[in-house]
Each structure stands twice: as structure tokens, then as C-alpha cells.
BAGU-335041 format. One line per field, with one value per residue (C-alpha): z, x, y; residue number from 1; chain. Coordinates in nm, 4 decimals, padded with zeros to 6 digits. Layout:
BEGIN
w: Z ...
u: X ...
v: Y ...
resi: NUM ...
chain: A ...
***
This chain:
BEGIN
w: 12.9000 12.7062 12.4617 12.4529 12.5394 12.3761 12.5781 12.3238 11.9709 11.7823 11.5517 11.7998 11.8904 11.5221 11.4911 11.8030 11.6570 11.3366 11.5396 11.7527 11.4443 11.2984 11.6257 11.6381 11.9552 11.9676 12.0397 12.2293 12.1627 12.2056 12.5132 12.4716 12.7093 12.4318 12.4509 12.0872 11.9852 12.1831 11.9475 11.6593 11.4616 11.3908 11.1503 11.2221 11.6029 11.8155 12.0689 12.3655 12.5943 12.8378 12.9923 13.3190 13.1439 13.1976 13.5420 13.3915 13.1908 13.4549 13.2246 12.9428 12.8873 12.8657 12.6489 12.6905 12.3399 12.4230 12.3119 12.2798 12.2331 12.3647 12.6854 12.7409 13.0783 12.9332 12.9043 13.2639 13.3885 13.2159 13.3675 13.7131 13.6757 13.5733 13.8879 13.7495 13.8814 13.6702 13.5604 13.3934 13.1259 12.8128 12.6235 12.2444 12.0032 11.6285 11.4705 11.2287 11.5181 11.6101 11.9852 12.1118 12.3542 12.7100 12.6513 12.9336 12.8120 13.0811 13.1039 12.8781 12.6189 12.2456 11.9933 11.6317 11.3017 11.2121 11.5630 11.6379 11.9887 11.9372 12.2821 12.6245 12.8111 13.0121 12.8348 13.0850 13.1345 12.8976 12.6432 12.2790 12.0091 11.6740 11.3405 11.2723 11.6103 11.6859 12.0399 12.0647 12.3464 12.7045 12.6459 12.9291 12.8444 13.1314 13.1854 12.9561 12.7019 12.3451 12.0667 11.7355 11.4026 11.3103 11.6395 11.6870 12.0178 12.0116 12.2930 12.6569 12.6081 12.9038 12.8468 13.1499 13.2258 13.0017 12.7549 12.3944 12.1070 11.7724 11.4422 11.3088 11.6153 11.6589 12.0012 12.0504 12.2571 12.6322 12.6270 12.8952 12.7998 13.1124 13.2223 13.0425 12.7890 12.4287 12.1345 11.8000 11.4727 11.3003 11.5890 11.6388 12.0133 12.1053 12.4717 12.7753 12.7735 13.1125 13.2408 13.1068 12.8281 12.4541 12.2176 11.8372 11.5450 11.4139 11.6464 11.8913 12.1180 12.3721 12.2293 12.4000 12.5100 12.3435 12.5830
u: 08.4589 08.3291 08.6209 08.9988 09.2400 09.5820 09.8649 10.1129 10.0465 10.3471 10.3942 10.2981 09.9815 09.8861 09.9389 09.7294 09.4552 09.4531 09.4378 09.1541 08.9567 09.0133 08.8906 08.5852 08.7028 08.6158 08.8999 08.8080 09.1339 09.5084 09.6760 10.0214 10.2348 10.3678 10.1473 10.2246 10.0262 09.7122 09.4181 09.6030 09.4107 09.6028 09.4442 09.1057 09.1365 09.2087 09.4876 09.2726 09.5478 09.8060 09.8196 09.6702 09.3313 09.3077 09.1728 08.8893 08.7607 08.7164 08.5099 08.7672 09.0199 09.3798 09.6696 10.0185 10.1617 10.5223 10.8259 11.1926 11.5090 11.7067 11.4995 11.3752 11.2217 11.0147 10.7009 10.7172 10.7780 10.4647 10.2592 10.3988 10.3367 09.9736 09.9079 09.5984 09.4379 09.5092 09.1466 09.1680 09.3976 09.2628 09.4278 09.4275 09.4650 09.4424 09.1955 09.4709 09.6861 09.6864 09.6936 09.6585 09.3817 09.5063 09.7540 09.7373 09.7876 09.8572 09.6664 09.7721 09.9326 09.9113 09.9306 09.9418 09.8590 10.0390 10.1621 10.1597 10.1652 10.1728 10.0975 09.9631 10.2029 10.2057 10.2739 10.3258 10.1428 10.2005 10.3861 10.3953 10.4199 10.4613 10.3624 10.4693 10.6273 10.6524 10.6343 10.6645 10.6133 10.7124 10.8330 10.7963 10.7751 10.7982 10.6080 10.6666 10.8720 10.8804 10.9059 10.9587 10.8383 10.9389 11.1108 11.1091 11.1595 11.2337 11.0941 11.1671 11.3006 11.2687 11.2598 11.2988 11.0953 11.1397 11.3684 11.3584 11.4106 11.4720 11.3102 11.3974 11.5891 11.6058 11.6527 11.7738 11.5807 11.6292 11.8080 11.7422 11.7267 11.7800 11.5599 11.6136 11.8427 11.8339 11.8764 11.9678 11.7828 11.8480 12.0558 12.0867 12.1010 12.2623 12.3574 12.2087 12.2107 12.2712 12.0343 12.0833 12.3250 12.2932 12.3739 12.3796 12.5173 12.5283 12.5898 12.4920 12.7610 12.7752 12.8299 13.1176 13.0612 13.2753 13.5082
v: 06.4466 06.7444 06.7399 06.7618 07.0399 07.0026 07.1592 07.2921 07.4121 07.2757 06.9798 06.7081 06.8980 06.9150 06.5400 06.4793 06.6976 06.4913 06.1686 06.3035 06.3961 06.0492 05.8978 06.1261 06.3030 06.6749 06.9176 07.2342 07.4136 07.4385 07.5864 07.7370 07.9413 08.1646 08.4770 08.5560 08.2489 08.3266 08.3670 08.1992 07.9367 07.6149 07.3662 07.5160 07.5132 07.8206 07.8675 07.9662 08.0920 07.9587 07.6146 07.7400 07.7406 07.3637 07.4525 07.6562 07.3571 07.0840 06.8624 06.8581 06.5807 06.6964 06.5807 06.7248 06.7698 06.8567 06.6531 06.7459 06.5356 06.8328 06.8440 06.4889 06.5807 06.8671 06.6553 06.5313 06.8853 07.0148 06.7321 06.8100 07.1823 07.1345 06.9319 06.7605 06.4449 06.1356 06.1116 06.4534 06.3093 06.1479 05.8618 05.8998 05.6080 05.6673 05.4200 05.3111 05.1837 04.8133 04.7627 04.4053 04.3171 04.3409 04.6240 04.8802 05.2370 05.4914 05.8158 06.0980 05.8707 05.9403 05.6547 05.7696 05.5972 05.2771 05.1961 04.8227 04.6760 04.3018 04.1553 04.2562 04.4860 04.8050 05.1337 05.4140 05.7408 06.0329 05.8188 05.9304 05.6630 05.8376 05.6782 05.3178 05.2485 04.8743 04.7333 04.3551 04.1025 04.1789 04.5346 04.7856 05.1564 05.4047 05.7277 06.0265 05.8290 05.9604 05.7013 05.8815 05.7444 05.3864 05.3080 04.9303 04.7496 04.3787 04.1619 04.2302 04.5842 04.8212 05.1961 05.4240 05.7348 06.0394 05.8634 05.9875 05.7420 05.9117 05.8205 05.4786 05.3601 04.9814 04.8226 04.4663 04.2142 04.2433 04.5803 04.8415 05.2111 05.4209 05.7082 06.0407 05.8729 05.9993 05.7613 05.9161 05.8756 05.5437 05.4076 05.0322 04.9719 04.6382 04.6988 04.8697 05.2517 05.4197 05.6848 06.0354 05.9444 06.0148 05.7295 05.7229 05.5259 05.1675 05.0017 05.2714 05.4150 05.6951 06.0402 06.2178 06.5746 06.8398 07.0236
resi: 1 2 3 4 5 6 7 8 9 10 11 12 13 14 15 16 17 18 19 20 21 22 23 24 25 26 27 28 29 30 31 32 33 34 35 36 37 38 39 40 41 42 43 44 45 46 47 48 49 50 51 52 53 54 55 56 57 58 59 60 61 62 63 64 65 66 67 68 69 70 71 72 73 74 75 76 77 78 79 80 81 82 83 84 85 86 87 88 89 90 91 92 93 94 95 96 97 98 99 100 101 102 103 104 105 106 107 108 109 110 111 112 113 114 115 116 117 118 119 120 121 122 123 124 125 126 127 128 129 130 131 132 133 134 135 136 137 138 139 140 141 142 143 144 145 146 147 148 149 150 151 152 153 154 155 156 157 158 159 160 161 162 163 164 165 166 167 168 169 170 171 172 173 174 175 176 177 178 179 180 181 182 183 184 185 186 187 188 189 190 191 192 193 194 195 196 197 198 199 200 201 202 203 204 205 206 207 208 209 210 211
chain: A A A A A A A A A A A A A A A A A A A A A A A A A A A A A A A A A A A A A A A A A A A A A A A A A A A A A A A A A A A A A A A A A A A A A A A A A A A A A A A A A A A A A A A A A A A A A A A A A A A A A A A A A A A A A A A A A A A A A A A A A A A A A A A A A A A A A A A A A A A A A A A A A A A A A A A A A A A A A A A A A A A A A A A A A A A A A A A A A A A A A A A A A A A A A A A A A A A A A A A A A A A A A A A A A A A
***
């Protein structure tokens, strides 16, 4: 790969840029679909244009740097829209992360400083593990999951595709977080969370929608 293209130019993209620099991986530029940002310089790197430019740089590795608890499927939708082959995606691991031998990281995943993965397991494609996330034995993290800073999963936790776990969330051993579920900041999850629901609190419970 000739270098990295970061799709998105927000906070996660800036963190990915810092991790890439720490890992010695060159970044060619940001791509953002907001025309007002085209030509802008972010942390010394230019926003080259819209995301469609990934197709004009076939030798570049791509990282999607989009994450939203309000739209947990946003990341997967960008990946689908780009329509790239799996091998076009890079996998970025900050050198200050500790990832056990035998861990399988899917393509497009971003692992930031202080993350610890204690034992061999599969982490899906396009996963984001923000600083100081802890994954222990026998966890299973699906594609496009976002794990915000200091999330901790006890052993045997399963997290479905496009789930979003907020900063500091703790998940009990053996619990299943359904796909597209959102877990609030600081939540303590003791029971299974159904797909598509939002849970928060200590212990975590489903948030009722206002009528």
C-alpha cells in the first residue's frame, strides 16, 4: 500500500491519524463528503475531496473513520457505499496497544493506544476500539462495532454488528449485546441486550422512548 486514506475528517479521523503516525504509516489525506471541508488542512494533512476519491487511489489503504451513537449503522453504510474489495482496507493498531498473539483483527479495524486484548479471539471488520478498551478471553466482536474509551468486556461476551458501546461501559461475562444496540456511557450491563435497543444506567436498563 502506498499510504492511507482516512474517510471522514472528524475526531475519530484525527485519532486515527495520530495512531498512524505513531505506527509509522504514511497518511495521504482525509476524504470527507462535506464540500465545505475540501482543501482544509487538519493536523497537517489535507482534506483531498469526497469519499469517491478512494477509487482514484487504487494502491492506497482505506480506513473508514466514522462513528456515531445516534446512527450506529453509519459506519457500515459508508463501507457498503464505497463498495471496495476487502483487501483495499488497512488495519491500524497503535504501537501502545497490547494485542495477544493469535488475535484475528478484521480488515478496516482501528485499535488505539492502551487497548488490551488478552487472549486469541476474532475481532470483526471495521471495528473501532478507542483508548483503554479491554477485551478478555473468548469475546466475539462483530463487524462495524464501536467500543468507546475504557469499555471493558468480561469473558465470553458477544457484541453484534454495528453496536455502539459508550465510554466506560462494563459488560458482564457471557452477556450478548444485540446488533445495532447502543449502550450508554458508564453503563453496567448484567443481562442480554436485544438488537436495536438503547440501554443505560447501573445496572443497565432499556431506555423508554418519549411519546
